[in-house]
C-alpha positions as CSV (number, residue, x, y, z in Angstrom):
1,M,-109.7,33.7,40.5
2,Q,-111.1,31.0,37.9
3,D,-109.5,31.9,34.8
4,Q,-107.2,29.0,33.7
5,A,-105.5,30.8,30.8
6,L,-101.8,31.0,30.4
7,L,-100.6,34.5,30.1
8,T,-97.1,35.9,29.7
9,L,-96.2,38.1,32.9
10,P,-97.1,41.5,31.6
11,R,-100.6,40.1,30.3
12,A,-101.1,38.6,33.5
13,L,-100.1,41.8,35.4
14,E,-102.7,43.5,33.1
15,R,-105.5,41.1,34.3
16,A,-104.5,41.2,37.9
17,A,-104.8,45.2,37.5
18,G,-108.4,44.4,37.0
19,R,-108.8,43.3,40.7
20,T,-109.5,46.8,41.7
21,G,-107.9,47.8,45.3
22,Y,-105.6,44.5,45.5
23,G,-101.9,44.5,45.2
24,F,-98.7,44.3,46.9
25,T,-97.6,46.1,50.3
26,F,-94.2,46.9,51.1
27,V,-93.5,46.7,55.0
28,K,-90.4,48.9,56.1
29,D,-88.1,48.2,58.7
30,D,-90.1,50.0,61.5
31,L,-93.3,48.1,60.0
32,S,-94.7,51.2,58.4
33,E,-96.4,50.2,54.7
34,E,-97.0,51.4,51.5
35,D,-99.8,49.9,49.5
36,H,-99.2,49.8,45.7
37,P,-102.2,48.3,44.0
38,W,-101.7,46.4,41.0
39,S,-103.0,48.8,38.6
40,S,-100.7,51.5,40.0
41,L,-98.2,49.0,39.6
42,L,-98.7,48.3,35.9
43,E,-98.7,52.0,35.2
44,E,-95.1,52.4,36.9
45,A,-93.9,49.2,35.0
46,K,-95.1,50.9,31.8
47,S,-93.0,54.3,32.9
48,L,-90.0,52.5,33.6
49,A,-90.0,50.3,30.6
50,V,-90.2,54.0,28.7
51,A,-87.6,55.2,30.9
52,L,-85.2,51.9,30.0
53,A,-86.0,52.4,26.4
54,A,-84.6,55.9,26.5
55,H,-81.2,54.5,27.7
56,G,-81.3,51.8,24.9
57,M,-83.1,48.9,26.0
58,K,-84.4,46.8,23.4
59,K,-86.5,43.5,23.1
60,G,-84.3,40.7,24.7
61,D,-81.8,42.8,26.2
62,H,-80.6,41.9,29.7
63,V,-80.6,44.1,32.5
64,A,-78.6,43.1,35.7
65,L,-80.9,44.5,38.9
66,I,-79.1,45.0,42.3
67,L,-81.6,46.5,44.5
68,P,-82.1,45.8,48.3
69,E,-85.5,47.1,48.7
70,A,-88.5,45.4,47.6
71,G,-90.4,48.8,46.9
72,D,-87.6,49.5,44.1
73,F,-87.0,46.1,42.9
74,V,-90.4,44.8,42.1
75,P,-91.8,47.6,39.6
76,L,-88.6,47.7,38.2
77,F,-88.3,44.0,37.4
78,L,-91.8,44.4,36.1
79,G,-90.9,47.3,34.1
80,V,-88.0,45.6,32.4
81,V,-90.3,43.0,31.4
82,Q,-93.1,45.4,30.5
83,G,-90.6,46.7,28.1
84,G,-89.6,43.2,26.5
85,G,-86.3,43.3,28.2
86,V,-84.8,40.0,30.1
87,P,-84.1,41.1,34.1
88,V,-81.2,39.6,35.7
89,P,-81.3,39.8,39.5
90,L,-78.4,40.0,41.7
91,Y,-78.2,39.8,45.6
92,P,-77.2,43.1,47.3
93,P,-74.1,43.3,49.5
94,M,-75.0,42.0,53.1
95,G,-72.1,44.0,54.8
96,M,-68.3,45.0,54.2
97,G,-66.6,41.6,55.5
98,Q,-67.0,39.4,52.5
99,L,-67.1,42.4,50.0
100,G,-64.2,40.9,47.6
101,G,-66.2,37.6,47.5
102,Y,-69.5,39.6,46.8
103,L,-68.0,41.9,44.0
104,D,-66.5,38.6,42.2
105,H,-69.7,36.9,42.2
106,S,-71.6,39.7,41.0
107,K,-69.1,40.8,38.4
108,H,-69.3,37.0,37.2
109,I,-73.1,37.4,37.0
110,I,-73.0,40.6,35.2
111,H,-70.6,39.2,32.6
112,A,-71.8,35.7,32.4
113,S,-75.3,37.3,31.5
114,R,-74.1,39.6,29.0
115,A,-76.1,42.4,30.3
116,K,-76.4,45.8,28.6
117,L,-77.5,47.5,31.6
118,L,-77.1,47.5,35.7
119,V,-80.0,49.2,37.7
120,T,-79.3,49.9,41.2
121,N,-78.9,52.7,43.8
122,R,-76.2,55.3,44.6
123,Q,-74.5,53.4,47.6
124,I,-74.1,50.2,45.7
125,K,-72.9,51.8,42.6
126,A,-70.3,52.9,44.8
127,V,-69.5,49.4,45.9
128,I,-69.4,47.8,42.5
129,G,-66.9,50.2,41.3
130,K,-65.2,49.5,38.1
131,V,-67.7,46.2,36.9
132,H,-67.2,47.4,33.0
133,D,-63.8,46.1,33.3
134,S,-64.6,42.7,33.5
135,A,-68.1,42.8,31.9
136,P,-67.3,43.9,28.0
137,D,-71.2,43.8,26.9
138,L,-72.3,46.2,29.7
139,Q,-73.0,49.9,28.3
140,K,-74.4,51.8,31.4
141,I,-74.8,51.6,35.0
142,L,-78.2,53.5,36.1
143,L,-79.3,54.7,39.2
144,R,-83.2,53.6,39.9
145,S,-84.0,57.0,41.1
146,E,-83.3,58.6,37.8
147,L,-85.6,56.4,36.0
148,V,-88.6,58.3,34.9
149,G,-90.9,58.0,31.9
150,D,-94.1,58.6,30.6
151,A,-96.3,55.5,30.7
152,S,-98.4,56.7,27.7
153,L,-95.5,56.3,25.6
154,W,-94.9,52.5,26.2
155,Q,-95.4,50.3,23.4
156,D,-96.1,46.7,23.5
157,P,-93.4,44.4,22.8
158,N,-96.0,41.9,22.0
159,L,-94.4,38.9,24.2
160,T,-95.1,35.3,23.9
161,L,-95.1,32.3,25.9
162,D,-92.1,31.2,24.5
163,D,-89.9,34.7,25.1
164,T,-87.4,34.7,27.7
165,C,-88.8,36.4,31.1
166,F,-85.7,36.6,33.0
167,L,-82.5,34.6,34.0
168,Q,-82.2,33.3,37.1
169,F,-78.6,32.6,38.1
170,T,-78.5,29.3,40.3
171,S,-77.4,29.8,44.0
172,G,-73.8,28.2,43.0
173,S,-73.8,25.9,46.2
174,T,-71.8,23.2,44.0
175,N,-70.2,25.3,41.2
176,K,-70.5,28.8,39.9
177,P,-73.7,30.3,39.5
178,K,-75.3,29.7,35.6
179,G,-78.1,31.4,34.2
180,V,-81.2,29.5,34.1
181,I,-83.6,30.4,31.2
182,V,-86.8,31.1,32.3
183,T,-89.7,31.9,29.7
184,H,-93.0,33.3,30.1
185,G,-94.6,29.8,29.3
186,N,-92.2,27.8,32.1
187,L,-93.9,30.8,34.6
188,A,-97.6,30.3,33.6
189,H,-97.5,26.7,33.9
190,N,-95.3,26.5,37.2
191,A,-97.5,29.4,38.7
192,R,-100.3,27.0,37.9
193,A,-99.0,24.5,39.6
194,I,-98.0,26.4,42.7
195,M,-101.4,28.2,43.1
196,R,-103.9,26.0,41.9
197,E,-102.5,22.6,42.6
198,G,-100.4,23.0,45.3
199,L,-101.9,25.7,47.3
200,A,-105.2,26.0,46.0
201,S,-105.6,29.6,46.3
202,N,-108.7,31.3,46.7
203,D,-109.9,35.2,46.7
204,E,-109.3,35.2,50.9
205,D,-105.7,34.5,50.3
206,R,-103.1,36.9,51.5
207,G,-99.3,36.2,51.2
208,V,-96.6,37.2,53.7
209,S,-93.0,37.1,52.5
210,W,-89.7,38.2,54.1
211,L,-87.9,36.1,51.4
212,P,-85.0,37.6,49.2
213,L,-86.4,38.7,45.9
214,F,-83.0,37.3,43.9
215,H,-83.9,34.2,44.8
216,D,-86.5,32.3,42.8
217,M,-88.6,31.1,45.9
218,G,-89.4,34.7,46.8
219,L,-89.3,36.0,43.4
220,I,-91.6,33.5,41.8
221,G,-93.3,32.1,44.5
222,F,-94.7,35.7,45.9
223,V,-94.1,38.2,43.0
224,I,-95.1,36.3,39.8
225,A,-97.5,33.3,40.8
226,P,-99.2,35.4,42.9
227,I,-99.7,38.0,40.0
228,H,-100.7,35.3,37.6
229,H,-103.5,34.3,40.1
230,R,-104.1,37.9,41.8
231,V,-103.3,37.0,45.3
232,P,-102.3,39.8,47.4
233,V,-99.0,39.9,48.9
234,S,-97.3,41.8,52.0
235,F,-93.4,42.2,51.4
236,M,-91.1,42.3,54.6
237,S,-87.3,42.9,54.1
238,P,-85.2,39.7,54.8
239,M,-83.0,41.9,57.2
240,T,-86.2,42.8,59.5
241,F,-87.0,39.0,59.8
242,L,-83.1,38.3,60.5
243,K,-82.9,40.9,63.0
244,R,-86.2,40.3,64.7
245,P,-88.2,37.2,63.8
246,A,-91.2,37.8,66.0
247,S,-91.7,40.4,62.9
248,W,-92.5,37.7,60.5
249,L,-95.4,36.5,62.7
250,E,-96.8,40.2,63.5
251,V,-97.1,41.0,59.8
252,L,-98.9,37.6,59.4
253,S,-101.3,38.3,62.6
254,K,-101.8,42.0,61.4
255,H,-102.6,41.2,57.8
256,R,-104.3,37.7,58.4
257,G,-101.9,36.2,56.4
258,T,-102.7,33.0,54.9
259,I,-99.9,31.8,52.7
260,T,-95.9,32.2,54.1
261,Y,-93.2,30.4,53.2
262,G,-89.4,30.0,54.8
263,P,-86.8,27.7,54.7
264,N,-85.8,25.1,57.3
265,F,-83.6,27.4,59.2
266,S,-86.4,30.5,59.8
267,Y,-88.9,28.1,61.6
268,A,-85.8,26.8,64.0
269,I,-84.8,30.5,64.8
270,T,-88.1,31.8,65.0
271,A,-89.2,29.2,67.6
272,K,-86.1,29.9,69.4
273,R,-85.5,33.4,69.4
274,V,-89.2,34.8,69.5
275,R,-90.3,35.4,73.4
276,D,-93.4,34.8,75.5
277,R,-94.0,38.2,75.7
278,D,-93.8,38.6,71.7
279,L,-96.8,36.7,71.8
280,E,-99.3,39.0,73.2
281,G,-101.9,39.8,70.8
282,L,-100.9,37.5,68.1
283,D,-103.4,35.5,65.9
284,L,-101.9,33.0,63.8
285,S,-105.4,31.3,63.0
286,A,-105.5,32.4,59.3
287,V,-102.2,31.0,58.5
288,R,-103.4,27.8,56.0
289,V,-100.3,27.5,54.2
290,A,-96.9,27.6,56.0
291,G,-94.2,26.4,53.2
292,C,-91.0,25.0,53.8
293,G,-88.3,24.5,51.1
294,A,-85.0,25.6,49.7
295,E,-83.0,23.5,52.0
296,P,-83.1,20.1,53.7
297,I,-86.1,19.7,56.1
298,Q,-86.1,18.5,59.4
299,A,-89.6,17.2,60.7
300,E,-88.5,17.9,64.5
301,T,-88.0,21.5,63.7
302,L,-91.4,21.8,61.7
303,R,-93.3,20.0,65.0
304,A,-91.0,22.4,67.4
305,F,-92.4,25.5,65.7
306,A,-95.8,24.0,65.6
307,D,-95.9,23.5,69.3
308,R,-94.4,26.5,70.2
309,F,-97.1,28.9,68.3
310,S,-100.1,26.4,68.6
311,K,-100.9,28.7,71.4
312,V,-101.6,31.4,69.1
313,G,-103.8,29.5,66.7
314,F,-100.9,28.0,64.3
315,R,-101.6,24.5,63.3
316,E,-99.4,21.9,62.4
317,G,-101.3,20.8,59.6
318,A,-100.9,23.9,57.6
319,F,-97.2,23.0,57.1
320,V,-96.2,22.4,53.1
321,P,-93.1,20.4,52.9
322,S,-91.9,21.4,49.2
323,Y,-89.4,20.5,46.7
324,G,-88.3,22.5,43.8
325,M,-85.3,23.9,42.0
326,A,-84.4,26.9,39.8
327,E,-83.9,24.6,36.3
328,Y,-87.8,23.9,37.2
329,T,-88.6,27.2,37.3
330,L,-89.1,26.6,41.1
331,A,-91.7,24.3,42.4
332,I,-91.7,20.3,41.8
333,A,-94.1,18.9,44.3
334,F,-95.8,20.0,47.4
335,S,-97.1,18.2,50.6
336,T,-99.3,18.7,53.6
337,G,-98.4,18.5,57.4
338,V,-95.4,16.8,58.5
339,P,-95.6,13.7,56.8
340,T,-92.1,11.5,57.3
341,D,-91.1,8.1,56.6
342,R,-88.8,6.1,59.2
343,V,-86.5,4.0,57.6
344,D,-83.6,1.6,58.5
345,A,-80.6,3.8,58.8
346,E,-78.1,0.9,58.1
347,K,-80.1,-0.3,55.0
348,L,-80.5,3.2,53.7
349,W,-76.7,4.1,53.9
350,S,-75.0,0.7,53.0
351,D,-77.6,-0.6,50.6
352,G,-79.5,2.7,49.3
353,E,-82.9,1.2,50.3
354,A,-85.2,3.0,52.3
355,V,-86.9,-0.1,54.5
356,P,-89.3,1.2,56.8
357,A,-87.8,0.7,60.5
358,P,-89.8,-1.2,62.8
359,D,-92.1,1.1,65.5
360,D,-90.1,-0.1,68.4
361,A,-86.6,0.5,66.6
362,P,-84.4,2.8,68.9
363,S,-84.2,6.3,67.7
364,S,-80.2,5.8,66.5
365,E,-81.0,3.0,64.1
366,V,-83.8,5.3,62.4
367,V,-83.8,7.8,59.7
368,E,-86.9,10.4,59.4
369,I,-87.5,11.8,56.1
370,V,-89.9,14.1,55.3
371,H,-92.0,13.6,51.9
372,C,-92.5,16.4,49.7
373,G,-95.6,14.7,47.9
374,K,-96.0,13.8,44.3
375,A,-95.8,15.4,40.7
376,F,-98.2,17.9,39.1
377,D,-100.4,17.5,36.5
378,E,-98.4,17.4,33.0
379,H,-95.4,17.0,34.8
380,G,-93.4,14.0,36.1
381,I,-90.8,12.7,38.9
382,R,-88.8,9.4,38.7
383,V,-85.6,8.1,40.3
384,V,-83.0,6.4,38.0
385,D,-79.4,4.5,38.9
386,V,-76.6,6.8,39.0
387,E,-74.8,5.0,36.7
388,T,-76.8,3.0,34.7
389,R,-79.7,5.8,34.4
390,A,-82.3,2.8,34.7
391,V,-85.5,3.6,36.5
392,L,-85.7,2.6,40.0
393,E,-88.5,0.8,41.7
394,D,-90.0,2.3,44.7
395,R,-87.6,2.6,47.6
396,K,-84.8,2.7,46.0
397,V,-82.5,5.3,46.6
398,G,-81.2,7.2,43.0
399,E,-80.9,10.3,41.1
400,I,-84.2,12.3,40.9
401,E,-85.4,13.3,37.5
402,V,-88.1,15.6,36.3
403,S,-90.1,16.6,32.9
404,G,-92.7,18.7,32.2
405,P,-93.4,22.3,30.8
406,S,-91.8,23.7,33.7
407,V,-88.2,22.3,32.7
408,M,-86.0,25.5,31.9
409,Q,-85.0,26.0,28.3
410,G,-81.4,25.7,29.3
411,Y,-78.3,27.6,31.0
412,Y,-77.7,30.5,29.2
413,D,-74.6,30.2,27.1
414,R,-73.8,27.0,28.3
415,P,-74.8,24.8,25.8
416,E,-72.5,21.5,26.9
417,A,-74.0,22.0,30.6
418,T,-77.7,22.4,29.1
419,R,-77.1,19.0,27.0
420,I,-75.7,17.2,30.3
421,T,-78.9,18.4,32.5
422,I,-81.7,17.7,30.2
423,G,-81.9,14.6,28.3
424,R,-83.5,14.3,24.7
425,D,-86.4,12.6,26.0
426,G,-87.0,15.6,28.0
427,W,-86.4,14.6,31.6
428,M,-84.3,16.6,33.8
429,R,-81.3,15.7,35.9
430,T,-81.6,17.4,39.4
431,G,-78.1,16.2,41.1
432,D,-80.3,15.3,43.9
433,L,-80.8,11.9,45.7
434,G,-83.9,10.5,46.7
435,Y,-86.7,8.0,46.2
436,L,-90.3,7.6,45.7
437,A,-92.9,5.7,48.0
438,D,-96.5,5.7,46.5
439,G,-96.0,8.1,44.4
440,N,-94.4,10.4,46.9
441,I,-90.7,11.7,46.6
442,Y,-88.2,11.8,49.4
443,I,-85.2,13.7,48.9
444,C,-81.6,12.1,50.6
445,G,-79.3,14.8,49.6
446,R,-77.1,16.0,46.4
447,A,-75.4,13.4,44.7
448,K,-72.2,15.5,44.5
449,D,-72.4,15.7,48.4
450,V,-72.5,12.3,49.5
451,I,-69.7,10.7,51.8
452,I,-68.6,7.4,51.3
453,V,-67.1,5.4,54.2
454,N,-66.2,1.9,54.2
455,G,-68.6,1.3,51.1
456,K,-71.5,3.0,53.1
457,N,-73.1,6.1,51.8
458,Y,-73.5,9.1,54.6
459,Y,-75.7,12.0,53.4
460,P,-73.9,15.7,54.9
461,Q,-77.0,16.9,56.2
462,D,-77.8,14.1,58.5
463,L,-74.3,14.6,60.3
464,E,-75.1,18.3,60.5
465,W,-78.2,18.1,62.0
466,A,-76.8,16.0,64.5
467,G,-74.1,18.2,65.1
468,S,-76.5,21.2,65.3
469,E,-78.4,19.4,68.3
470,V,-75.3,20.0,70.3
471,P,-75.8,22.7,72.9
472,G,-73.2,25.4,72.1
473,V,-73.6,24.8,68.3
474,R,-75.3,27.4,66.3
475,A,-78.0,25.6,64.9
476,G,-77.8,25.5,61.0
477,N,-74.5,26.3,60.8
478,V,-72.6,23.0,60.4
479,V,-71.0,21.9,57.5
480,A,-69.5,18.2,56.6
481,F,-67.5,17.3,53.7
482,P,-64.9,14.6,52.5
483,T,-61.1,15.5,52.0
484,Y,-58.0,13.4,51.0
485,R,-55.6,12.5,54.0
486,E,-52.4,10.7,53.2
487,G,-52.0,7.4,54.7
488,L,-55.6,6.9,56.0
489,G,-56.8,4.7,53.2
490,R,-59.8,6.3,52.7
491,E,-61.0,10.1,52.7
492,A,-61.1,11.7,56.2
493,V,-64.5,13.3,57.0
494,I,-64.2,16.9,58.4
495,V,-67.4,18.6,60.2
496,L,-67.1,22.5,60.7
497,A,-69.5,23.9,63.4
498,E,-69.5,27.7,64.3
499,T,-70.2,28.9,67.8
500,K,-70.3,32.0,69.5
501,Q,-68.3,30.9,72.4
502,S,-64.7,32.0,72.8
503,D,-63.7,29.2,75.6
504,G,-64.6,25.2,75.5
505,R,-64.0,24.8,72.2
506,D,-62.2,21.5,72.6
507,V,-64.8,20.0,74.5
508,L,-67.6,21.4,72.2
509,A,-65.7,19.5,69.5
510,R,-65.7,16.4,71.4
511,N,-69.4,16.5,72.1
512,V,-69.9,17.3,68.3
513,K,-68.4,14.2,67.4
514,A,-70.1,12.0,70.2
515,E,-73.4,13.0,69.0
516,I,-72.8,12.6,65.6
517,A,-71.7,8.9,66.3
518,K,-74.6,8.5,68.4
519,Q,-77.1,9.3,65.6
520,T,-75.4,7.8,62.7
521,G,-72.9,5.4,63.7
522,L,-70.5,7.2,61.9
523,T,-67.0,8.5,63.8
524,V,-65.7,11.2,61.8
525,D,-62.1,12.1,61.9
526,E,-62.1,15.9,63.0
527,V,-64.2,18.6,64.3
528,V,-63.2,21.8,63.5
529,V,-65.1,24.7,65.8
530,V,-65.3,27.9,64.6
531,D,-66.4,31.4,65.0
532,A,-69.8,32.4,63.6
533,G,-70.1,33.6,60.1
534,T,-67.0,31.3,59.1
535,I,-68.9,28.9,57.3
536,P,-69.2,30.0,53.5
537,K,-73.2,30.1,52.6
538,T,-74.8,30.9,48.8
539,S,-76.7,34.4,48.7
540,S,-79.7,32.5,49.5
541,G,-78.1,30.7,52.9
542,K,-77.6,27.3,51.3
543,L,-74.0,25.4,52.9
544,Q,-71.5,25.7,50.1
545,R,-69.7,22.3,51.2
546,R,-67.3,22.5,48.2
547,K,-66.2,26.1,49.2
548,A,-65.8,25.1,52.8
549,R,-63.7,22.0,52.1
550,T,-61.5,24.3,49.9
551,Q,-61.2,26.7,52.9
552,Y,-60.3,24.0,55.0
553,E,-57.6,22.2,52.5
554,E,-55.9,25.7,52.1
555,G,-55.7,26.5,56.0
556,K,-57.7,29.6,55.8
557,L,-60.4,28.5,58.5
558,Q,-57.1,28.2,60.8
559,K,-56.0,31.5,59.8
560,R,-59.3,33.2,60.2
561,E,-59.6,31.7,63.8
562,D,-56.3,33.0,64.7
563,E,-57.4,36.5,63.4
564,S,-60.1,36.2,65.5
565,A,-58.3,35.4,68.8
566,L,-56.5,38.6,67.7
567,K,-59.5,40.3,67.8
568,V,-60.7,39.4,71.0
569,A,-57.1,40.1,72.4
570,G,-57.6,43.6,70.8
571,R,-60.7,43.9,72.2
572,L,-59.7,43.1,75.7
573,V,-56.8,45.6,75.2
574,E,-59.2,48.2,74.2
575,S,-61.3,47.5,77.2
576,Q,-58.3,47.6,79.9
577,L,-57.6,51.1,78.3
578,A,-61.0,52.5,78.9
579,H,-61.0,51.5,82.4
580,L,-57.7,53.1,82.8
581,K,-59.0,56.2,81.2
582,L,-62.0,56.4,83.4
583,G,-59.7,55.8,86.2
584,I,-57.6,58.7,85.4
585,F,-60.4,61.1,84.3
586,G,-63.3,59.9,86.0
587,K,-66.7,58.8,84.7
588,N,-68.0,60.5,81.7
589,K,-70.5,62.9,82.4
590,R,-74.1,62.5,81.8
């Protein structure tokens, strides 16, 4: 575990294979398991590399992967890299409801990446359809089950740290997804920052993850970095977790997991949905790292989780609030526990300055922001003025910039976007607003999402968090954005809030509006209560504020509500017909 050498992923896998008996465990939906030691994964990767070469894959070729099962995805991802190819992970379809949008998204990535091969399963191949029509570089669609090769015929592609390892397409929360070029060197440096500096990994560690592997936090954080530093991991399906959050805790307990991660929402729904009887026999005392990232972090959410599960050994000090992004490979900074800064809300929103609030200040006048720690060794973090790009002093809000060996090489086939994002001095613009205090970074929000009302800056997540606290609103499913409204003299502030309630929506909207005003001092112009699943999100679960705004302006949200009302009416009619049939024909026989 003490070897500090920077290796390509194939070399790191070869080294990991020397740790006999350790590797990855794939947990199925019924919680049965399959163990894959790194030594067998290495042989399987070589076999798949040979099979892909037989289908024309050469060093540097891009290979798109759409595989929902971790047990299929991980060996194939490693196999593409083992053969010198460049994997392009795509998320699988989650359901038929938004299939049109999924197909557009997938075709965009396959086309933009210039993928030569696409590997998937039989079911998804039938859904993808005629993807060739929009992806002229795509030569073949292959089935994972048909890829069989002889590992003894594998030829070393002699990769270097400067070679591209894979293309990570951004989540597309503000724009169309762009392909981030991630090199083996990027991964080696970031893996060392994560596992050594951030998590201080050791020979006793075991990771447990349900995170999707098409997303950087799941793929780099729990596949690539653990291979580099020989930490075994147990993988669950994201759907297993979402259907029953208690399963996450059960696997952690059974495997004595020490490292796990999840976005803020995952801790919220686990604390809410896990029942007391689910806690019987659980032991979370081995968990020393419970990372939180990928979306804004709420201190209250983490504290509620820690309080809920302290009785089974979970400690609040295990939390690791994290800041990262795909363009920086993955991790930018880590902290520990739930460290917060209580700042004057008025000065933050009006002046862009994080002034510490008095201890006796009322909660309505205070914003509590979680800090995510300091820059890693050989890496840098600074905050600059959005307009002048001058470096700002502590506690001044501006755009966060980062530097170091984790900075991406650029966006694939997007030189202008790369030039705008990475300066000549090597500092990269993140698009995030925040401030530094004593070297620690505090995240305020996305620069493009800031809502300006009467000269004050409001961060949409503050409005969204306030709205989420209203009973009846689906926590984490509130989105706020500005939109032009003629005659108002400024942009109107709109809030969409999801609910499962069919009645009392006008009252719910008023309650959301009142709670936002109470917590932020801003009276929003309109609250629209919508059905569960209405608000658009990225493949990694991030709110798509721009897309929500577009749908609102085009009247699509109202149309969806109307359609929902028709569905409800239809179900009522069906129910009445069922009762009528029972009355005529009698009860069903058992």
